[in-house]
MOPAC internal coordinates of N, CA, C and O (Angstrom, degrees):
PM7 1SCF
backbone

  N    0.0000 0     0.00 0     0.00 0    0    0    0
  C    1.4479 1     0.00 0     0.00 0    1    0    0
  C    1.5166 1   107.91 1     0.00 0    2    1    0
  O    1.2310 1   120.47 1   -83.39 1    3    2    1
  N    1.3225 1   116.71 1    96.61 1    3    2    1
  C    1.4571 1   121.10 1   179.66 1    5    3    2
  C    1.5168 1   109.23 1  -103.50 1    6    5    3
  O    1.2310 1   120.79 1   -55.80 1    7    6    5
  N    1.3098 1   116.09 1   124.20 1    7    6    5
  C    1.4579 1   121.08 1   176.73 1    9    7    6
  C    1.5301 1   107.90 1   -87.23 1   10    9    7
  O    1.2310 1   120.10 1   -37.53 1   11   10    9
  N    1.3090 1   117.42 1   142.47 1   11   10    9
  C    1.4540 1   119.85 1  -179.62 1   13   11   10
  C    1.5186 1   111.81 1   -74.20 1   14   13   11
  O    1.2310 1   120.32 1   145.86 1   15   14   13
  N    1.3113 1   116.99 1   -34.14 1   15   14   13
  C    1.4542 1   121.63 1   177.06 1   17   15   14
  C    1.5183 1   107.40 1  -122.71 1   18   17   15
  O    1.2310 1   120.51 1   -48.20 1   19   18   17
  N    1.3162 1   116.64 1   131.80 1   19   18   17
  C    1.4518 1   120.04 1  -179.86 1   21   19   18
  C    1.5106 1   110.13 1  -134.59 1   22   21   19
  O    1.2310 1   120.91 1   -14.28 1   23   22   21
  N    1.2965 1   115.87 1   165.72 1   23   22   21
  C    1.4559 1   123.06 1   175.15 1   25   23   22
  C    1.5238 1   106.79 1  -136.26 1   26   25   23
  O    1.2310 1   120.92 1   -45.06 1   27   26   25
  N    1.3182 1   115.85 1   134.94 1   27   26   25
  C    1.4619 1   119.09 1   178.14 1   29   27   26
  C    1.5250 1   109.34 1   -75.28 1   30   29   27
  O    1.2310 1   121.29 1   -42.81 1   31   30   29
  N    1.3096 1   115.15 1   137.19 1   31   30   29
  C    1.4551 1   120.99 1   178.38 1   33   31   30
  C    1.5155 1   108.64 1  -149.60 1   34   33   31
  O    1.2310 1   120.87 1   -10.96 1   35   34   33
  N    1.2988 1   115.95 1   169.04 1   35   34   33
  C    1.4537 1   119.03 1   176.81 1   37   35   34
  C    1.5163 1   108.81 1  -132.92 1   38   37   35
  O    1.2310 1   121.25 1   -35.95 1   39   38   37
  N    1.3260 1   115.22 1   144.05 1   39   38   37
  C    1.4566 1   122.04 1  -178.61 1   41   39   38
  C    1.5248 1   107.53 1  -134.85 1   42   41   39
  O    1.2310 1   120.73 1   -44.20 1   43   42   41
  N    1.3178 1   116.21 1   135.80 1   43   42   41
  C    1.4657 1   120.30 1   175.12 1   45   43   42
  C    1.5211 1   108.27 1   -93.70 1   46   45   43
  O    1.2310 1   121.29 1   -52.93 1   47   46   45
  N    1.3196 1   115.15 1   127.07 1   47   46   45
  C    1.4624 1   120.57 1  -178.59 1   49   47   46
  C    1.5177 1   109.57 1  -125.34 1   50   49   47
  O    1.2310 1   120.54 1   -33.27 1   51   50   49
  N    1.3252 1   116.57 1   146.73 1   51   50   49
  C    1.4624 1   118.49 1   170.85 1   53   51   50
  C    1.5368 1   108.69 1   -60.47 1   54   53   51
  O    1.2310 1   120.28 1   -34.33 1   55   54   53
  N    1.3106 1   117.08 1   145.67 1   55   54   53
  C    1.4640 1   121.47 1  -176.83 1   57   55   54
  C    1.5277 1   111.40 1   -54.88 1   58   57   55
  O    1.2310 1   120.33 1   138.05 1   59   58   57
  N    1.3333 1   116.97 1   -41.95 1   59   58   57
  C    1.4637 1   120.13 1  -178.41 1   61   59   58
  C    1.5271 1   111.50 1   -62.45 1   62   61   59
  O    1.2310 1   120.59 1   140.30 1   63   62   61
  N    1.3242 1   116.48 1   -39.70 1   63   62   61
  C    1.4649 1   119.98 1   178.75 1   65   63   62
  C    1.5154 1   110.29 1   -67.76 1   66   65   63
  O    1.2310 1   120.21 1   136.42 1   67   66   65
  N    1.3302 1   117.20 1   -43.58 1   67   66   65
  C    1.4588 1   120.44 1   178.81 1   69   67   66
  C    1.5279 1   110.66 1   -60.11 1   70   69   67
  O    1.2310 1   120.47 1   134.91 1   71   70   69
  N    1.3304 1   116.70 1   -45.09 1   71   70   69
  C    1.4613 1   120.38 1   179.86 1   73   71   70
  C    1.5239 1   111.23 1   -61.67 1   74   73   71
  O    1.2310 1   120.35 1   140.87 1   75   74   73
  N    1.3253 1   116.94 1   -39.13 1   75   74   73
  C    1.4651 1   120.55 1   177.34 1   77   75   74
  C    1.5284 1   110.57 1   -65.60 1   78   77   75
  O    1.2310 1   120.61 1   140.84 1   79   78   77
  N    1.3268 1   116.43 1   -39.16 1   79   78   77
  C    1.4668 1   120.16 1   177.78 1   81   79   78
  C    1.5218 1   111.39 1   -65.52 1   82   81   79
  O    1.2310 1   120.35 1   140.52 1   83   82   81
  N    1.3215 1   116.94 1   -39.48 1   83   82   81
  C    1.4662 1   121.11 1   177.77 1   85   83   82
  C    1.5261 1   109.75 1   -60.46 1   86   85   83
  O    1.2310 1   120.35 1   132.85 1   87   86   85
  N    1.3236 1   116.94 1   -47.15 1   87   86   85
  C    1.4666 1   120.60 1  -179.69 1   89   87   86
  C    1.5236 1   111.33 1   -62.29 1   90   89   87
  O    1.2310 1   121.13 1   135.93 1   91   90   89
  N    1.3262 1   115.44 1   -44.07 1   91   90   89
  C    1.4616 1   119.40 1  -179.17 1   93   91   90
  C    1.5284 1   110.24 1   -66.81 1   94   93   91
  O    1.2310 1   120.21 1   139.56 1   95   94   93
  N    1.3136 1   117.20 1   -40.44 1   95   94   93
  C    1.4658 1   121.13 1   178.93 1   97   95   94
  C    1.5308 1   110.44 1   -62.06 1   98   97   95
  O    1.2310 1   120.52 1   135.39 1   99   98   97
  N    1.3169 1   116.62 1   -44.61 1   99   98   97
  C    1.4630 1   120.23 1   179.03 1  101   99   98
  C    1.5269 1   110.98 1   -61.36 1  102  101   99
  O    1.2310 1   120.50 1   139.06 1  103  102  101
  N    1.3177 1   116.65 1   -40.94 1  103  102  101
  C    1.4709 1   120.78 1   179.78 1  105  103  102
  C    1.5300 1   111.47 1   -63.06 1  106  105  103
  O    1.2310 1   120.69 1   147.53 1  107  106  105
  N    1.3541 1   116.28 1   -32.47 1  107  106  105
  C    1.4638 1   120.52 1  -179.25 1  109  107  106
  C    1.5273 1   112.95 1   -93.79 1  110  109  107
  O    1.2310 1   120.53 1   174.17 1  111  110  109
  N    1.3282 1   116.60 1    -5.83 1  111  110  109
  C    1.4615 1   119.75 1  -177.71 1  113  111  110
  C    1.5204 1   112.77 1    75.47 1  114  113  111
  O    1.2310 1   120.54 1  -154.80 1  115  114  113
  N    1.3361 1   116.58 1    25.20 1  115  114  113
  C    1.4613 1   122.42 1  -179.38 1  117  115  114
  C    1.5196 1   110.20 1  -106.72 1  118  117  115
  O    1.2310 1   121.30 1   -15.42 1  119  118  117
  N    1.3304 1   115.12 1   164.58 1  119  118  117
  C    1.4605 1   120.24 1   165.38 1  121  119  118
  C    1.5299 1   106.72 1   -79.80 1  122  121  119
  O    1.2310 1   120.35 1   -13.65 1  123  122  121
  N    1.3166 1   116.93 1   166.35 1  123  122  121
  C    1.4655 1   119.80 1   177.49 1  125  123  122
  C    1.5287 1   109.54 1   -60.30 1  126  125  123
  O    1.2310 1   120.41 1   138.38 1  127  126  125
  N    1.3202 1   116.82 1   -41.62 1  127  126  125
  C    1.4605 1   121.16 1   178.64 1  129  127  126
  C    1.5281 1   111.45 1   -58.57 1  130  129  127
  O    1.2310 1   120.99 1   134.16 1  131  130  129
  N    1.3367 1   115.71 1   -45.84 1  131  130  129
  C    1.4689 1   119.80 1   179.06 1  133  131  130
  C    1.5272 1   111.46 1   -65.07 1  134  133  131
  O    1.2310 1   120.77 1   144.23 1  135  134  133
  N    1.3336 1   116.14 1   -35.77 1  135  134  133
  C    1.4697 1   119.86 1   178.86 1  137  135  134
  C    1.5207 1   110.71 1   -65.44 1  138  137  135
  O    1.2310 1   120.49 1   136.79 1  139  138  137
  N    1.3255 1   116.67 1   -43.21 1  139  138  137
  C    1.4737 1   120.59 1   178.20 1  141  139  138
  C    1.5222 1   109.54 1   -61.81 1  142  141  139
  O    1.2310 1   120.55 1   136.91 1  143  142  141
  N    1.3328 1   116.56 1   -43.09 1  143  142  141
  C    1.4658 1   120.46 1   178.39 1  145  143  142
  C    1.5270 1   110.55 1   -61.74 1  146  145  143
  O    1.2310 1   120.75 1   136.48 1  147  146  145
  N    1.3169 1   116.18 1   -43.52 1  147  146  145
  C    1.4715 1   120.28 1   179.78 1  149  147  146
  C    1.5261 1   111.37 1   -62.78 1  150  149  147
  O    1.2310 1   120.42 1   144.27 1  151  150  149
  N    1.3190 1   116.79 1   -35.73 1  151  150  149
  C    1.4671 1   120.28 1   179.67 1  153  151  150
  C    1.5301 1   112.25 1   -75.30 1  154  153  151
  O    1.2310 1   120.20 1   143.49 1  155  154  153
  N    1.3178 1   117.22 1   -36.51 1  155  154  153
  C    1.4642 1   120.64 1  -176.45 1  157  155  154
  C    1.5298 1   113.42 1   -80.33 1  158  157  155
  O    1.2310 1   120.00 1   147.96 1  159  158  157
  N    1.3068 1   117.60 1   -32.04 1  159  158  157
  C    1.4699 1   120.67 1  -174.68 1  161  159  158
  C    1.5255 1   113.00 1   -55.65 1  162  161  159
  O    1.2310 1   118.72 1   131.09 1  163  162  161
  N    1.3340 1   120.05 1   -48.91 1  163  162  161
  C    1.4706 1   118.59 1   179.15 1  165  163  162
  C    1.5257 1   112.59 1   -62.19 1  166  165  163
  O    1.2310 1   120.50 1   145.61 1  167  166  165
  N    1.3297 1   116.66 1   -34.39 1  167  166  165
  C    1.4606 1   119.47 1   178.80 1  169  167  166
  C    1.5163 1   111.19 1   -63.97 1  170  169  167
  O    1.2310 1   120.72 1   139.12 1  171  170  169
  N    1.3123 1   116.22 1   -40.88 1  171  170  169
  C    1.4604 1   119.95 1  -179.21 1  173  171  170
  C    1.5263 1   112.26 1   -69.84 1  174  173  171
  O    1.2310 1   120.73 1   154.52 1  175  174  173
  N    1.3163 1   116.21 1   -25.48 1  175  174  173
  C    1.4597 1   120.22 1   178.01 1  177  175  174
  C    1.5273 1   110.98 1   -73.95 1  178  177  175
  O    1.2310 1   120.27 1   164.89 1  179  178  177
  N    1.3386 1   117.09 1   -15.11 1  179  178  177
  C    1.4559 1   121.85 1  -179.34 1  181  179  178
  C    1.5229 1   111.46 1  -106.73 1  182  181  179
  O    1.2310 1   120.34 1  -158.65 1  183  182  181
  N    1.3265 1   116.95 1    21.35 1  183  182  181
  C    1.4587 1   121.09 1  -177.12 1  185  183  182
  C    1.5309 1   109.27 1   -62.02 1  186  185  183
  O    1.2310 1   120.21 1   -49.30 1  187  186  185
  N    1.3291 1   117.21 1   130.70 1  187  186  185
  C    1.4637 1   119.99 1   178.68 1  189  187  186
  C    1.5316 1   111.58 1   -61.56 1  190  189  187
  O    1.2310 1   120.79 1   -27.62 1  191  190  189
  N    1.3060 1   116.09 1   152.38 1  191  190  189
  C    1.4617 1   122.37 1  -178.66 1  193  191  190
  C    1.5202 1   111.62 1   -55.20 1  194  193  191
  O    1.2310 1   119.98 1   140.20 1  195  194  193
  N    1.3270 1   117.64 1   -39.80 1  195  194  193
  C    1.4646 1   120.35 1  -179.46 1  197  195  194
  C    1.5169 1   111.30 1   -60.50 1  198  197  195
  O    1.2310 1   120.50 1   138.97 1  199  198  197
  N    1.3242 1   116.65 1   -41.03 1  199  198  197
  C    1.4479 1   120.40 1  -179.71 1  201  199  198
  C    1.5275 1   110.70 1   -68.61 1  202  201  199
  O    1.2310 1   120.30 1   141.81 1  203  202  201
  N    1.3163 1   117.03 1   -38.19 1  203  202  201
  C    1.4656 1   120.92 1   176.33 1  205  203  202
  C    1.5252 1   109.12 1   -59.88 1  206  205  203
  O    1.2310 1   120.20 1   136.11 1  207  206  205
  N    1.3328 1   117.22 1   -43.89 1  207  206  205
  C    1.4594 1   121.09 1   179.09 1  209  207  206
  C    1.5245 1   111.19 1   -62.95 1  210  209  207
  O    1.2310 1   120.44 1   141.81 1  211  210  209
  N    1.3389 1   116.77 1   -38.19 1  211  210  209
  C    1.4637 1   120.18 1   177.54 1  213  211  210
  C    1.5229 1   110.61 1   -65.25 1  214  213  211
  O    1.2310 1   119.83 1   139.52 1  215  214  213
  N    1.3419 1   117.92 1   -40.48 1  215  214  213
  C    1.4594 1   121.02 1   177.43 1  217  215  214
  C    1.5281 1   110.27 1   -61.89 1  218  217  215
  O    1.2310 1   120.33 1   136.46 1  219  218  217
  N    1.3212 1   116.98 1   -43.54 1  219  218  217
  C    1.4646 1   121.37 1   179.80 1  221  219  218
  C    1.5263 1   109.90 1   -62.26 1  222  221  219
  O    1.2310 1   119.89 1   135.14 1  223  222  221
  N    1.3231 1   117.82 1   -44.86 1  223  222  221
  C    1.4702 1   121.66 1   178.73 1  225  223  222
  C    1.5212 1   110.78 1   -63.52 1  226  225  223
  O    1.2310 1   120.54 1   139.04 1  227  226  225
  N    1.3284 1   116.57 1   -40.96 1  227  226  225
  C    1.4605 1   120.54 1   179.52 1  229  227  226
  C    1.5221 1   110.52 1   -64.17 1  230  229  227
  O    1.2310 1   120.30 1   136.15 1  231  230  229
  N    1.3290 1   117.03 1   -43.85 1  231  230  229
  C    1.4640 1   121.36 1   177.85 1  233  231  230
  C    1.5288 1   110.84 1   -61.45 1  234  233  231
  O    1.2310 1   120.32 1   136.60 1  235  234  233
  N    1.3176 1   117.00 1   -43.40 1  235  234  233
  C    1.4687 1   120.69 1   179.65 1  237  235  234
  C    1.5195 1   110.39 1   -62.60 1  238  237  235
  O    1.2310 1   120.16 1   135.30 1  239  238  237
  N    1.3169 1   117.29 1   -44.70 1  239  238  237
  C    1.4690 1   121.02 1   178.97 1  241  239  238
  C    1.5191 1   110.29 1   -64.15 1  242  241  239
  O    1.2310 1   120.57 1   140.11 1  243  242  241
  N    1.3196 1   116.52 1   -39.89 1  243  242  241
  C    1.4623 1   121.05 1   178.77 1  245  243  242
  C    1.5307 1   110.03 1   -63.36 1  246  245  243
  O    1.2310 1   120.25 1   136.67 1  247  246  245
  N    1.3404 1   117.13 1   -43.33 1  247  246  245
  C    1.4635 1   121.19 1   177.87 1  249  247  246
  C    1.5134 1   111.15 1   -62.53 1  250  249  247
  O    1.2310 1   120.59 1   137.57 1  251  250  249
  N    1.3360 1   116.47 1   -42.43 1  251  250  249
  C    1.4635 1   120.27 1   179.33 1  253  251  250
  C    1.5276 1   110.82 1   -63.31 1  254  253  251
  O    1.2310 1   120.27 1   137.91 1  255  254  253
  N    1.3238 1   117.09 1   -42.09 1  255  254  253
  C    1.4681 1   120.97 1   177.18 1  257  255  254
  C    1.5170 1   110.60 1   -60.88 1  258  257  255
  O    1.2310 1   121.13 1   134.29 1  259  258  257
  N    1.3229 1   115.44 1   -45.71 1  259  258  257
  C    1.4604 1   120.18 1  -178.94 1  261  259  258
  C    1.5238 1   110.73 1   -62.17 1  262  261  259
  O    1.2310 1   120.66 1   135.68 1  263  262  261
  N    1.3428 1   116.35 1   -44.32 1  263  262  261
  C    1.4664 1   120.02 1  -179.56 1  265  263  262
  C    1.5336 1   111.49 1   -66.77 1  266  265  263
  O    1.2310 1   119.93 1   141.31 1  267  266  265
  N    1.3167 1   117.73 1   -38.69 1  267  266  265
  C    1.4646 1   119.96 1   179.78 1  269  267  266
  C    1.5288 1   110.39 1   -67.94 1  270  269  267
  O    1.2310 1   119.86 1   143.93 1  271  270  269
  N    1.3401 1   117.87 1   -36.07 1  271  270  269
  C    1.4564 1   120.68 1   176.52 1  273  271  270
  C    1.5144 1   111.65 1   -69.66 1  274  273  271
  O    1.2310 1   120.70 1   148.12 1  275  274  273
  N    1.3194 1   116.26 1   -31.88 1  275  274  273
  C    1.4542 1   121.17 1   179.75 1  277  275  274
  C    1.5262 1   110.83 1   -67.79 1  278  277  275
  O    1.2310 1   120.50 1   142.40 1  279  278  277
  N    1.3379 1   116.65 1   -37.60 1  279  278  277
  C    1.4525 1   120.13 1  -177.13 1  281  279  278
  C    1.5355 1   112.53 1   -84.38 1  282  281  279
  O    1.2310 1   119.79 1   173.78 1  283  282  281
  N    1.3265 1   118.01 1    -6.22 1  283  282  281
  C    1.4614 1   121.70 1  -179.57 1  285  283  282
  C    1.4934 1   112.53 1   -75.16 1  286  285  283
  O    1.2310 1   120.10 1   180.00 1  287  286  285

């Protein structure tokens, strides 16, 4: 599972969870990063409408902040 655009990030996981992810990734032929992406993607596709609205509001506020800083 190769994403065309990626961003580097770091996540702290309990050792047991990481080990389980490693095993699952190996079984699927993925890297741990790809396995995490594969697990999270379906969850994000089921995001409740309220959360989508919050993301939209957050993005709008972020854009407004950026534009106001640009004009300062």
